[in-house]
C-alpha positions in Angstrom: -17.3 -17.4 32.3 -14.1 -16.5 30.3 -12.2 -13.2 31.4 -11.2 -11.8 28.2 -8.6 -9.6 29.5 -7.0 -12.6 31.1 -6.8 -14.0 27.9 -5.3 -11.0 26.3 -2.5 -10.8 29.1 -1.9 -14.7 28.2 -1.6 -13.7 24.5 0.7 -10.9 25.4 3.0 -13.3 27.5 2.8 -15.8 24.9 3.9 -13.3 22.3 6.9 -12.3 24.4 8.0 -16.0 24.5 7.4 -16.4 20.6 10.7 -17.0 18.4 9.5 -14.2 15.7 9.4 -11.7 18.8 12.7 -13.0 20.5 14.4 -12.9 17.0 13.4 -9.0 16.8 14.7 -8.4 20.2 17.9 -10.1 19.5 18.5 -8.1 16.3 17.9 -4.9 18.1 20.4 -6.0 20.8 23.0 -6.5 18.2 22.1 -3.2 16.7 22.7 -1.7 20.0 26.2 -3.1 20.0 27.3 -1.6 16.5 26.6 2.4 16.7 26.9 2.6 12.9 24.3 0.4 12.1 22.2 1.8 14.7 22.4 5.4 13.5 21.8 4.2 9.9 18.4 2.4 11.1 17.5 5.6 13.2 18.3 7.9 10.3 16.0 5.6 8.0 13.0 5.7 10.8 13.4 9.3 11.1 13.6 10.2 7.4 10.6 7.6 6.9 8.4 9.1 9.6 9.2 12.7 8.0 8.0 11.5 4.5 5.0 10.0 6.0 4.2 13.2 7.9 4.5 15.2 4.8 2.5 13.0 2.9 -0.4 13.2 5.5 -0.3 17.0 5.3 -0.6 16.7 1.3 3.2 17.6 0.6 5.0 15.5 -1.9 9.0 15.0 -1.4 11.3 16.7 -3.9 13.4 14.8 -6.1 16.5 15.6 -4.2 14.6 14.0 -1.3 13.6 11.0 -2.8 17.3 10.4 -4.2 18.5 11.1 -0.9 16.0 8.6 0.8 16.9 5.8 -1.8 20.6 6.2 -1.1 19.6 5.8 2.3 17.8 2.6 1.6 20.5 1.3 -0.4 23.0 1.8 2.6 20.4 0.3 4.9 19.9 -2.8 2.8 23.8 -3.2 2.5 24.0 -3.2 6.4 23.6 -6.9 7.3 22.6 -6.1 11.0 20.1 -3.8 9.9 18.8 -6.1 7.2 18.5 -8.8 9.8 16.5 -6.6 11.9 14.2 -5.5 9.1 13.6 -9.4 8.1 12.8 -10.1 11.7 10.4 -7.1 11.9 8.8 -8.3 8.8 8.3 -11.9 10.2 6.8 -10.4 13.4 4.5 -8.3 11.4 3.1 -11.4 9.6 2.6 -12.9 13.1 0.6 -10.1 14.4 -1.4 -9.7 11.2 -2.4 -13.6 11.6 -3.4 -13.0 15.4 -5.4 -9.8 14.3 -7.3 -12.1 11.8 -8.2 -14.5 14.5 -9.2 -11.9 17.0 -11.5 -10.3 14.6 -12.9 -13.4 13.1 -15.7 -13.6 15.5 -16.7 -10.1 14.6 -16.5 -10.6 11.0 -18.8 -13.6 11.3 -21.2 -11.7 13.5 -21.5 -8.7 11.1 -21.8 -10.8 8.0 -24.6 -12.8 9.7 -26.5 -9.8 10.6 -25.7 -7.4 8.0 -27.1 -9.1 5.1 
């Protein structure tokens, strides 16, 4: 009998060895060596979280807040170190989405079979 938790732990170890994971890790390490880029990234993440929290509470950002956020995005994309991190994160996200599809495939097939 297969122990599903052992397989999950194997998947975790494999993910840590995957190139997409290592690229994100390396990009974060590069950011750590460049405080200005790190601060810019942190400011972006914090601002984005504030927007998300406000939207969940039904609040809409003001025009000034939107303009400030757009300016922050421009600065972010002009920083090569931050851009490298964002691109690496996007590639890792695709990997995670692909893994989720594989993990959920048996459930999807099961439900499709018996919910008709």
